[in-house]
C-alpha positions as a printed NumPy array, in Angstrom:
array([[ 38.263, -27.934, -13.499],
       [ 41.673, -29.085, -12.544],
       [ 42.824, -27.907,  -9.044],
       [ 45.89 , -28.379,  -6.949],
       [ 45.378, -29.941,  -3.433],
       [ 46.767, -27.367,  -0.865],
       [ 47.711, -30.228,   1.43 ],
       [ 49.736, -32.527,  -0.747],
       [ 50.17 , -30.575,  -4.057],
       [ 48.687, -33.219,  -6.284],
       [ 46.245, -32.143,  -9.101],
       [ 42.699, -33.317,  -9.053],
       [ 39.337, -32.849, -10.889],
       [ 37.152, -30.35 ,  -8.993],
       [ 33.577, -29.485, -10.039],
       [ 33.163, -26.493,  -7.842],
       [ 31.228, -24.893, -10.761],
       [ 28.669, -27.753, -10.509],
       [ 29.114, -29.027,  -6.901],
       [ 26.449, -31.662,  -7.204],
       [ 28.567, -33.432,  -9.883],
       [ 31.679, -33.359,  -7.882],
       [ 32.919, -36.492,  -6.128],
       [ 33.01 , -34.549,  -2.799],
       [ 29.157, -34.077,  -2.815],
       [ 28.775, -37.856,  -2.347],
       [ 31.164, -37.903,   0.665],
       [ 29.676, -37.643,   4.178],
       [ 32.246, -36.022,   6.319],
       [ 32.193, -36.275,  10.137],
       [ 31.578, -32.873,  11.828],
       [ 35.104, -32.785,  13.364],
       [ 36.708, -33.306,   9.989],
       [ 34.513, -30.58 ,   8.353],
       [ 35.602, -28.2  ,  11.068],
       [ 39.234, -29.159,  10.667],
       [ 39.025, -28.53 ,   6.879],
       [ 37.346, -25.104,   7.326],
       [ 39.875, -24.106,   9.924],
       [ 43.006, -25.201,   8.103],
       [ 42.349, -24.906,   4.299],
       [ 40.923, -22.19 ,   2.001],
       [ 40.483, -24.629,  -1.002],
       [ 39.255, -28.105,  -1.796],
       [ 41.32 , -31.025,  -1.082],
       [ 41.989, -34.17 ,  -3.207],
       [ 40.096, -37.379,  -2.506],
       [ 43.364, -38.976,  -1.167],
       [ 43.934, -36.297,   1.32 ],
       [ 40.272, -36.36 ,   2.541],
       [ 40.489, -40.125,   2.967],
       [ 43.676, -39.894,   4.811],
       [ 42.338, -37.229,   7.132],
       [ 39.167, -39.304,   7.786],
       [ 41.365, -42.337,   8.66 ],
       [ 43.589, -40.318,  10.921],
       [ 40.397, -38.901,  12.678],
       [ 39.117, -42.445,  13.123],
       [ 42.364, -43.795,  14.354],
       [ 43.352, -40.823,  16.686],
       [ 40.1  , -39.361,  17.568],
       [ 41.736, -36.014,  17.278],
       [ 41.555, -33.178,  14.877],
       [ 44.009, -33.574,  12.054],
       [ 46.137, -30.587,  10.705],
       [ 48.043, -29.653,   7.686],
       [ 50.896, -31.834,   6.448],
       [ 54.351, -30.42 ,   7.261]])
């Protein structure tokens, strides 16, 4: 299923209908990032945004928020 990332607007392949086959099922997200995603987004993000947020979290040690 093709989705639109609510953070950057790009389209990406999402397998929410078969989550075990989706790329995100193989990702291990830090608890702080999972919490940030739950608090700020109602839908799945693309791989690029997840990677960027993970990187920001590692660098800043802070929770990351929506892009402006």
